[in-house]
N, C-alpha and C positions, 0 to 999 in steps of 0.2 A: 369242795372235795366230793367225789361221787360216793354213793353207797358202797360200790364195789371196793374202792380204796379203803374205806373205813373198816369193812369186813376183813379185808386182807391184812391191814395193820393189826387188828384185834387177833387174828389168827396167828400172825408172826409172834406177837407178844405171848399169847397163850402157849404156843408150842415151845418157845425158848424158855419160858418160865418153868415148864414141866421137864425140860431136858436135863439129863444128868451128865451127858457126855457130848461135847461139842468140838468138832474138828474144824480148824481154820487153816485153809491152804491157799497158796498162791505164790507168785514170784517173790524173790527177795526184794525188799523195798516196797512191797505192795501194802504193807501195814498190818501184817498178820499179828505181830507181837502187840501192837497198839490196840487192835481190835480185841485180842484175847485178854489183855489187861483190863480194857473197858468192860468186857463181859464179866470178868471176875469181880469187878467193883459192883456191877449191877446185880449179878445173880448169886454171888458168893461162892461159886464153885472154884475148886483149886485150879490153878493155871500151871501148865508145863510148857516151857519153850523148848522145843526139840533141839535147838542149837546148843543148849546147855548140856545136853546128854550125848550129842553127836560128836562135837569137836573135842579134841585133846588140845593141850596148850600149843600155842603158836599156829593155830588153824590146821593142826595135823588130823587127817581123817582117821577114824577108829577102825578096828577090826570089824568087818561087817557082821559076822556071827555074834560077837559080843554086843554090838549095838542093837541087833535084832532082839536079843533077849531083854535088854533094857527097854526098848521101844514097846515090845509086846507086854511087858510087865506094867508099864504106865497105862497102856490101853485096857488092860484087864481090871483096872481099878473101877470102883463103882461110880465115881464122880470125877469129871475132869473137863477142862478146856485145854486142848492141845493145839499149839500152833507150830507149823513146820511144813516143810516141803517133802523131802524124801519120798517121792512118789513110788519108788520101787518097793517100799514097805507099807504103802498106804492101805492095802486091802484089809488088813486086820483092823486098822484104825477106823476105816470107813464102816466096816461091819459092826463094830462096837458103838459107833457114834449114834446118838439120837438125832443130831442135827449137824449139817455140814455147811460151812460158809466158804465159798470160793471167791477169792479176790482176783478179779481180772482187770487190774489197773494197767493203763498203757505203759509200755516198757520205758519210754522216755521219762515219765514221772518216777518210775522205780529207780532208774539210774540217778536222777536228780536227788531223790531221797537218800540214796546210798552215799552220794557225795556229801550231802548235808549231814548225815549221821557220822560220816568219817571225820569231817571237820569238827563237829560238835564234841565227839568223843576221842579225838586224836590222842593216841598213846594210852587210852583207857578202855576198859570194857564197857559195853552197853549194858543196861539192866537185863537184857535177855540173852547175852552171849555167854559162852562157856568160860570157865576159869582159865586165865592165861591167854585169852584171845582178845588182844587189844586192836583197836581200829588204827589203821595206818595205810600209807601208800607204799606199795611194793609190787613186784612182779605177780605175786598171788592176787593182789587187788585188781590188776589189769585182767588177769585170767577170769576172776570172779565177775567183773563187769561184762566180759565177753559172754560168759555163761548166762548172766541176767538178760543181756540183749537177745540171746538166742532162745530164751526160755519159751516164749510164746510159740514160735514155729516148731520147736522141738517137743513141747509137752501139751499143746492144744488138744491133740487127739486123746491123750490120757485124761485130761480134765473133762473132755466131752464124754468119755467113757464113764467116768465117775458120775457125772450128771445123769447120764442115761441109765446106768445101773442102779444108782441109789435114789434117784429122783422119784422113782415109782413107789418107794416104801419108806422114805425118810424125808424130813424137811431139809431141802437143799436150797440155799440162797446164793445167788450169783450177784456180786456187787462190782460194778464197773467204773465207779468214780468215787472221789472223796465225798461228793455231795450225797451219793447213795449210801455210803458207809455212815456218814453223820446222821442221815435221816433214819437209817436202820437202827442205830444205837439209841437215838432219841425216842423212837417208837417203843423200845422195850424198857426204857428207864422210867 
């Protein structure tokens, strides 16, 4: 291991150990909730899965203004790990975050993970989903898979903007594979 890699790993550890607010963003199925839960275990910060606050029962979208109030109140807390997408409201979250983790996992892997999650939790809620939002196969599920498949081409510019805007003043980590995620978490534990 080169001296540069040792210094970089130490820097990552130090920055995250001092962080009070960490945003985890990426496509559905990229591992946001898993990374957020792992960070919670390692760092002891409270974790908020935005899906639990966004969705109403039966995967019904909320009133945007009501959700913005909830979202911003979570972001205004002194300590948190928040995982979720909702890039239209991300500015306040990114401004408040001390560190930002962007998961850029290949969409085929995201789709695979969503199928795996759906089979594992079929008819039940996942630990990070909202009350009354059970996993299952339906027309909404097909629409969701289409949204996941189109996430990268549709939102790459927004993710690049977040990296460009906040990468100058905050710790921003872009993780592009499960191996990178595992190594990242290992380095801070």
